[in-house]
C-alpha atoms as a printed R data frame, in Angstrom:
    type eleno elety resid chain resno      x      y       z
1   ATOM     1    CA   MET     A     1 -2.832 57.176 190.561
2   ATOM     2    CA   ALA     A     2 -3.389 58.263 186.993
3   ATOM     3    CA   ASP     A     3 -1.258 61.415 187.234
4   ATOM     4    CA   CYS     A     4  1.667 59.939 189.230
5   ATOM     5    CA   ILE     A     5  4.875 59.749 187.196
6   ATOM     6    CA   PHE     A     6  6.210 56.852 189.292
7   ATOM     7    CA   CYS     A     7  2.978 54.897 188.781
8   ATOM     8    CA   LYS     A     8  3.394 55.468 185.042
9   ATOM     9    CA   ILE     A     9  7.002 54.245 185.218
10  ATOM    10    CA   ILE     A    10  5.890 51.160 187.177
11  ATOM    11    CA   ALA     A    11  3.179 50.485 184.561
12  ATOM    12    CA   GLY     A    12  5.743 50.787 181.740
13  ATOM    13    CA   GLU     A    13  4.047 53.860 180.265
14  ATOM    14    CA   ILE     A    14  7.218 55.912 180.780
15  ATOM    15    CA   PRO     A    15 10.618 54.309 180.147
16  ATOM    16    CA   SER     A    16 13.218 54.078 182.904
17  ATOM    17    CA   ALA     A    17 16.718 52.713 183.388
18  ATOM    18    CA   LYS     A    18 15.723 49.786 185.595
19  ATOM    19    CA   VAL     A    19 18.282 48.247 187.903
20  ATOM    20    CA   TYR     A    20 15.912 45.908 189.777
21  ATOM    21    CA   GLU     A    21 12.267 44.851 189.674
22  ATOM    22    CA   ASP     A    22 10.089 42.310 191.405
23  ATOM    23    CA   ASP     A    23  6.383 42.015 192.254
24  ATOM    24    CA   ASP     A    24  6.648 44.582 195.058
25  ATOM    25    CA   MET     A    25  9.124 47.245 193.941
26  ATOM    26    CA   LEU     A    26 11.016 48.876 191.119
27  ATOM    27    CA   ALA     A    27 14.499 50.402 191.305
28  ATOM    28    CA   PHE     A    28 15.649 52.712 188.527
29  ATOM    29    CA   ARG     A    29 18.247 55.389 187.876
30  ATOM    30    CA   ASP     A    30 17.250 58.957 188.733
31  ATOM    31    CA   ILE     A    31 17.019 61.195 185.647
32  ATOM    32    CA   ASN     A    32 18.558 64.078 187.630
33  ATOM    33    CA   PRO     A    33 21.331 62.334 189.592
34  ATOM    34    CA   GLN     A    34 22.708 64.026 192.697
35  ATOM    35    CA   ALA     A    35 25.642 61.592 192.990
36  ATOM    36    CA   LYS     A    36 27.638 59.327 190.662
37  ATOM    37    CA   VAL     A    37 25.140 56.604 191.521
38  ATOM    38    CA   HIS     A    38 21.575 57.734 192.195
39  ATOM    39    CA   VAL     A    39 18.835 55.124 192.122
40  ATOM    40    CA   LEU     A    40 15.233 55.357 193.282
41  ATOM    41    CA   VAL     A    41 13.526 52.412 194.970
42  ATOM    42    CA   VAL     A    42  9.757 52.696 194.554
43  ATOM    43    CA   PRO     A    43  7.103 50.443 196.100
44  ATOM    44    CA   LYS     A    44  4.539 49.412 193.501
45  ATOM    45    CA   SER     A    45  1.688 50.530 195.752
46  ATOM    46    CA   HIS     A    46  0.893 54.245 195.545
47  ATOM    47    CA   PHE     A    47  1.128 56.289 198.748
48  ATOM    48    CA   ALA     A    48  2.915 59.585 199.225
49  ATOM    49    CA   THR     A    49  4.444 59.446 202.710
50  ATOM    50    CA   LEU     A    50  5.177 57.081 205.540
51  ATOM    51    CA   ALA     A    51  2.349 58.702 207.508
52  ATOM    52    CA   GLU     A    52 -0.135 57.633 204.802
53  ATOM    53    CA   MET     A    53  0.872 53.980 204.503
54  ATOM    54    CA   ASN     A    54 -1.348 51.160 205.691
55  ATOM    55    CA   ASP     A    55 -0.084 47.873 207.164
56  ATOM    56    CA   ALA     A    56  0.304 46.177 203.767
57  ATOM    57    CA   GLN     A    57  2.263 49.157 202.430
58  ATOM    58    CA   ALA     A    58  4.452 49.106 205.551
59  ATOM    59    CA   GLU     A    59  5.329 45.521 204.627
60  ATOM    60    CA   LEU     A    60  6.296 46.740 201.131
61  ATOM    61    CA   VAL     A    61  8.607 49.366 202.647
62  ATOM    62    CA   LYS     A    62 10.129 46.633 204.812
63  ATOM    63    CA   LYS     A    63 10.744 44.503 201.712
64  ATOM    64    CA   CYS     A    64 12.324 47.488 199.958
65  ATOM    65    CA   MET     A    65 14.640 48.149 202.889
66  ATOM    66    CA   LYS     A    66 15.677 44.497 203.041
67  ATOM    67    CA   LYS     A    67 16.414 44.461 199.275
68  ATOM    68    CA   ILE     A    68 18.404 47.727 199.206
69  ATOM    69    CA   PRO     A    69 21.720 46.163 200.347
70  ATOM    70    CA   GLN     A    70 21.547 43.696 197.436
71  ATOM    71    CA   ILE     A    71 20.668 46.482 194.980
72  ATOM    72    CA   ALA     A    72 23.504 48.636 196.336
73  ATOM    73    CA   SER     A    73 25.946 45.749 195.993
74  ATOM    74    CA   SER     A    74 24.869 45.184 192.383
75  ATOM    75    CA   LEU     A    75 25.595 48.877 191.747
76  ATOM    76    CA   GLY     A    76 29.159 48.498 193.081
77  ATOM    77    CA   LEU     A    77 28.527 50.486 196.250
78  ATOM    78    CA   SER     A    78 30.739 48.343 198.474
79  ATOM    79    CA   ASP     A    79 32.309 51.416 200.117
80  ATOM    80    CA   GLY     A    80 28.950 52.678 201.378
81  ATOM    81    CA   TYR     A    81 25.903 54.599 200.277
82  ATOM    82    CA   ARG     A    82 23.329 57.040 201.599
83  ATOM    83    CA   LEU     A    83 19.565 56.515 201.792
84  ATOM    84    CA   ILE     A    84 17.150 59.443 201.699
85  ATOM    85    CA   VAL     A    85 13.360 59.443 202.023
86  ATOM    86    CA   ASN     A    86 11.901 62.928 201.574
87  ATOM    87    CA   GLN     A    87  8.538 63.419 203.285
88  ATOM    88    CA   GLY     A    88  6.535 66.359 201.972
89  ATOM    89    CA   GLU     A    89  7.326 69.405 199.895
90  ATOM    90    CA   ALA     A    90  9.231 71.213 202.685
91  ATOM    91    CA   ALA     A    91 11.623 68.240 202.740
92  ATOM    92    CA   GLY     A    92 12.112 68.346 198.970
93  ATOM    93    CA   GLN     A    93  9.653 65.645 197.919
94  ATOM    94    CA   THR     A    94  8.717 66.493 194.335
95  ATOM    95    CA   VAL     A    95  6.989 63.241 193.371
96  ATOM    96    CA   HIS     A    96  4.257 62.312 195.825
97  ATOM    97    CA   HIS     A    97  4.799 58.560 195.661
98  ATOM    98    CA   LEU     A    98  6.986 57.205 198.443
99  ATOM    99    CA   HIS     A    99 10.479 56.464 197.177
100 ATOM   100    CA   ILE     A   100 13.890 55.797 198.659
101 ATOM   101    CA   HIS     A   101 16.968 57.409 197.138
102 ATOM   102    CA   ILE     A   102 20.182 55.356 197.047
103 ATOM   103    CA   LEU     A   103 23.138 57.707 196.578
104 ATOM   104    CA   GLY     A   104 26.779 56.657 196.300
105 ATOM   105    CA   GLY     A   105 29.743 56.030 194.094
106 ATOM   106    CA   GLN     A   106 31.629 58.928 195.665
107 ATOM   107    CA   ASN     A   107 32.566 60.244 199.089
108 ATOM   108    CA   MET     A   108 29.322 61.666 200.431
109 ATOM   109    CA   GLY     A   109 30.996 63.549 203.280
110 ATOM   110    CA   GLU     A   110 29.413 64.361 206.603
111 ATOM   111    CA   LYS     A   111 26.884 66.926 205.395
112 ATOM   112    CA   MET     A   112 23.259 65.922 205.016
113 ATOM   113    CA   LEU     A   113 23.304 66.040 201.205
């Protein structure tokens, strides 16, 4: 999508602090971190929510989820981390391109955020 900030980051039009990239996904540091470590994992195919994804995009999400433990380990998150996928504006989704937040580097506690 031409107006999607994550698509522009994926295309290299906007710089990011990349922590991982392959043919299917990009992981980069959030510019407004909510934890000591806050990385976004973004499939390279544009779709806003899980409800919108097709079968090929579902495979991309699967690949992302399988890669996240390796990304988390490379970030030093051996004590644990939290994953968040916001779905829609009421859930706090501000960029309408599916993305998975990896949060860690501190005690996250028992609360949701």
